[in-house]
Each structure stands twice: as structure tokens, then as C-alpha cells.
Legacy VTK file of the C-alpha trace (Angstrom):
# vtk DataFile Version 3.0
C-alpha trace
ASCII
DATASET POLYDATA
POINTS 228 float
12.296 16.665 -11.615
10.212 13.610 -10.639
13.044 11.337 -9.543
13.149 12.546 -5.931
9.564 11.475 -5.316
9.895 7.647 -5.224
12.907 7.859 -2.894
11.050 10.126 -0.478
7.973 7.873 -0.591
10.102 4.847 0.272
11.219 6.416 3.547
7.892 7.631 4.959
4.735 6.074 6.380
1.640 5.322 4.324
-0.241 8.242 5.880
2.488 10.741 5.010
2.766 9.161 1.583
-0.953 9.670 0.998
-0.637 13.347 1.910
2.338 13.689 -0.435
0.449 12.006 -3.280
-2.722 14.076 -2.901
-2.815 17.202 -0.726
0.724 18.310 -1.591
-0.159 18.337 -5.292
-2.689 21.141 -4.943
-0.368 24.157 -4.535
2.037 23.429 -7.440
-0.887 22.416 -9.639
-2.667 25.698 -8.943
0.475 27.582 -9.941
0.742 25.595 -13.174
-2.919 26.313 -13.937
-1.931 29.935 -14.596
0.555 28.856 -17.254
-0.754 30.043 -20.606
1.859 28.182 -22.659
0.071 25.031 -23.805
3.219 23.511 -25.308
4.891 23.639 -21.889
1.919 21.874 -20.261
1.897 19.244 -23.010
5.637 18.611 -22.586
5.345 18.115 -18.819
2.245 15.942 -19.320
3.988 13.525 -21.681
7.166 13.474 -19.573
5.205 12.728 -16.375
3.175 9.895 -17.886
6.308 8.424 -19.490
8.285 8.436 -16.218
5.304 7.121 -14.248
4.703 4.287 -16.704
8.272 3.094 -17.201
9.448 3.671 -13.622
6.914 1.278 -12.119
8.124 -1.717 -14.122
9.734 -4.430 -11.950
9.154 -2.489 -8.715
8.829 -4.655 -5.601
8.234 -1.771 -3.191
4.571 -0.806 -2.945
5.439 2.723 -1.858
7.633 3.269 -4.910
4.974 1.684 -7.105
2.384 4.107 -5.738
4.846 6.969 -6.254
5.286 6.160 -9.937
1.530 5.724 -10.267
1.138 9.186 -8.745
3.602 10.634 -11.275
1.561 9.034 -14.047
-1.606 10.660 -12.722
0.177 14.029 -12.546
0.336 13.901 -16.336
-3.405 13.325 -16.609
-4.079 16.090 -14.090
-1.943 18.521 -16.077
-3.706 17.604 -19.309
-7.033 18.548 -17.720
-5.811 22.161 -17.537
-5.943 22.192 -21.338
-9.723 21.813 -20.989
-10.724 23.686 -17.816
-10.034 23.806 -14.082
-13.344 22.027 -13.448
-12.046 18.866 -15.092
-8.920 19.080 -12.958
-11.105 19.116 -9.838
-13.096 16.115 -11.075
-9.993 14.081 -11.884
-8.247 15.057 -8.651
-11.306 14.050 -6.588
-11.421 10.602 -8.172
-7.658 10.153 -7.861
-7.744 11.124 -4.175
-10.543 8.641 -3.505
-8.727 5.806 -5.287
-5.445 6.561 -3.518
-7.167 6.791 -0.139
-8.832 3.414 -0.682
-5.719 1.446 -1.541
-3.355 3.258 0.853
-5.803 2.749 3.747
-5.792 -0.949 2.960
-1.994 -1.148 2.872
-1.711 0.858 6.083
-4.262 -1.275 7.938
-2.603 -4.505 6.837
0.906 -3.103 7.419
2.318 -4.217 4.072
5.023 -2.409 2.120
6.340 -4.909 -0.445
4.906 -7.176 -3.120
6.318 -10.229 -1.345
4.045 -9.525 1.605
0.979 -9.609 -0.619
2.103 -12.836 -2.273
3.083 -14.598 0.959
0.969 -13.222 3.784
-2.245 -13.256 1.759
-1.510 -16.582 0.104
-4.584 -18.105 1.737
-6.807 -15.030 1.571
-7.796 -14.801 -2.069
-10.633 -12.360 -1.371
-8.385 -9.693 0.122
-5.803 -10.305 -2.581
-8.543 -9.850 -5.194
-9.625 -6.535 -3.605
-6.053 -5.212 -3.610
-5.424 -5.997 -7.248
-8.831 -4.705 -8.363
-7.787 -1.451 -6.713
-4.548 -1.509 -8.702
-6.479 -2.001 -11.940
-8.893 0.774 -10.984
-5.958 3.078 -10.241
-4.571 2.210 -13.666
-7.849 3.204 -15.323
-8.983 -0.184 -16.589
-12.700 -0.373 -17.438
-15.175 -1.140 -15.894
-13.527 0.051 -12.649
-14.088 3.512 -11.174
-10.646 4.775 -12.188
-11.644 4.513 -15.841
-14.271 7.279 -15.508
-11.982 10.319 -14.939
-9.657 9.163 -17.720
-12.608 8.713 -20.061
-13.842 12.225 -19.237
-10.420 13.669 -20.119
-10.215 11.607 -23.320
-13.688 12.683 -24.439
-13.086 16.380 -23.877
-9.461 16.587 -24.997
-9.738 14.481 -28.157
-11.218 17.417 -30.088
-8.389 19.713 -29.009
-5.327 17.471 -29.314
-5.903 13.926 -30.548
-2.149 13.316 -30.876
-1.577 14.052 -27.181
-4.444 11.775 -26.149
-3.031 8.943 -28.274
0.363 9.234 -26.562
-1.233 9.423 -23.092
-3.360 6.320 -23.640
-0.470 4.357 -25.169
1.833 5.137 -22.232
-0.895 4.371 -19.696
-1.261 0.909 -21.240
2.270 0.200 -19.995
1.061 0.855 -16.444
-1.879 -1.488 -16.928
0.478 -4.125 -18.332
2.581 -4.400 -15.189
-0.481 -4.179 -12.930
-2.029 -7.111 -14.798
1.292 -8.980 -14.725
1.472 -8.545 -10.944
-2.122 -9.774 -10.630
-1.383 -12.830 -12.751
1.679 -13.694 -10.673
-0.266 -13.336 -7.420
-3.100 -15.652 -8.415
-1.469 -18.163 -10.741
1.788 -18.876 -8.917
2.176 -20.603 -5.559
4.401 -19.014 -2.922
5.632 -21.269 -0.145
8.083 -18.924 1.544
7.778 -18.094 5.231
5.204 -15.384 5.885
6.565 -11.929 6.596
3.867 -11.024 9.084
0.678 -12.519 10.361
-1.801 -10.044 8.978
-4.949 -9.722 11.059
-7.929 -8.279 9.264
-10.450 -6.678 11.595
-12.426 -3.458 11.982
-12.092 -2.812 8.268
-15.728 -2.046 7.413
-15.077 1.579 6.431
-12.012 0.656 4.374
-13.883 -2.144 2.593
-16.779 0.206 1.774
-14.321 2.685 0.263
-12.666 -0.080 -1.717
-16.062 -1.259 -2.946
-16.720 2.207 -4.381
-13.201 2.310 -5.813
-13.861 -0.938 -7.662
-17.587 -0.708 -8.471
-18.177 3.047 -8.403
-18.431 3.354 -12.191
-21.331 0.899 -12.305
-23.080 2.716 -9.442
-22.630 6.108 -11.117
-24.020 4.787 -14.417
-27.003 3.230 -12.623
-27.796 6.515 -10.848
-27.383 8.425 -14.126
-29.829 6.103 -15.921
-32.357 6.389 -13.091
-32.204 10.196 -13.164
LINES 1 229
228 0 1 2 3 4 5 6 7 8 9 10 11 12 13 14 15 16 17 18 19 20 21 22 23 24 25 26 27 28 29 30 31 32 33 34 35 36 37 38 39 40 41 42 43 44 45 46 47 48 49 50 51 52 53 54 55 56 57 58 59 60 61 62 63 64 65 66 67 68 69 70 71 72 73 74 75 76 77 78 79 80 81 82 83 84 85 86 87 88 89 90 91 92 93 94 95 96 97 98 99 100 101 102 103 104 105 106 107 108 109 110 111 112 113 114 115 116 117 118 119 120 121 122 123 124 125 126 127 128 129 130 131 132 133 134 135 136 137 138 139 140 141 142 143 144 145 146 147 148 149 150 151 152 153 154 155 156 157 158 159 160 161 162 163 164 165 166 167 168 169 170 171 172 173 174 175 176 177 178 179 180 181 182 183 184 185 186 187 188 189 190 191 192 193 194 195 196 197 198 199 200 201 202 203 204 205 206 207 208 209 210 211 212 213 214 215 216 217 218 219 220 221 222 223 224 225 226 227
């Protein structure tokens, strides 16, 4: 039931895609929260993370890549229902922030494919670094912000179902693998093809602040926690 999502994402704008990845999840998730059959939730969780992890391999479309990433996060969101609705709200808030950060960047720079990152930002290593740090944060790699909600779920669910957590983490490592592979290709290989577009970067202060929190938010949260 997930296979329609990447195709729909490919045909819409970044703004509509962001709404589909975040706001449109709330209603069906609320309905599933009333499901008292834990085995059903576990089955959908594993299936979602599996599809999200495998489907993103070798994708060149950023919108499809974000769609499969969203499917992966659906699995983590569903698993939070096995703990409490509060943890779902925490995870969803972090996921929305991370998605907003990276989608705002793509929308501002008007890029839709991996080739555009490789070619158009070939001489802008800083912006390329920000984009791929966001990818790694979205994948849940420590010490980025995206690791925190996953760690919260792991900590609280490990006592209830350690087998499920093991499967979730193992499948999520596949997502991190192709994110890291993309990052390696972007920085280590030279691309001499003609640029797709001349990307002008201006008036991006708000977006850069959001991306800073997306990348460094975990460190800031830990600092505030230690101070308090």
C-alpha cells in the first residue's frame, strides 16, 4: 500500500510534497493509534521500514528519495504507538522539522535530481555539505539531530520488544548506507558535465538557521539539558 506514494511525490511540487510527507500523515496515524492489535502494528512497522530502506537504493530523483525516506519514518512513527501517543508526537515533531529543513533548501535552490546537486553545486562545497548533513540527520546518524527521536524510541521500546528494535535498526542501516554512498560520490568524484541550472543562493538566512538546528540540534539539546 506504499507504492503509490513515490509516484505521486514525483509529480508534485516540493511544498505539496512536504504537506504530503507531514500533515497528511496525521489523520491515518490517529486512526491507527486506536488499533489494539500489537501484532498488526508490528507487521506494518517492519513492512514500512523495509520498503523505505530498499526502495531508496539507486534513486536519482530527490522527490522519490524523500518519499521512501518518509515511508521509512512511518515505520518508526507506528512503533511509537507501542509505547504511548506522547512518543509519537515527539518523533513526529522532529521528523517534521527535519523534513521542513531539507525540503525548504531543495525548494529554494530549485533542485529535483541528484545530478543537479553534483553538477550545479560542484563549486559550492559548503552548501553541498549542508545538504548531505541533512540527509544523514534524516537517516538518524549520530551526532545529528535526527538520531535523538530514534534513540528515544529505541530506549523505550527495547524493554517491550527487543526483536522488533533489532530489525528496525538493521533495516535503517540500509538507508544510512545509501545516504553515505551518495555523500561519498558527491565529494570524492569530479563532475564536469554542463550545469543544469545556475543556482543563486540568496535570502536564505531562515532556511540556514533551520538547517543548523537540523544538523546540530542534538548537541544544543544536550548542552541545555546539562545546564538545567
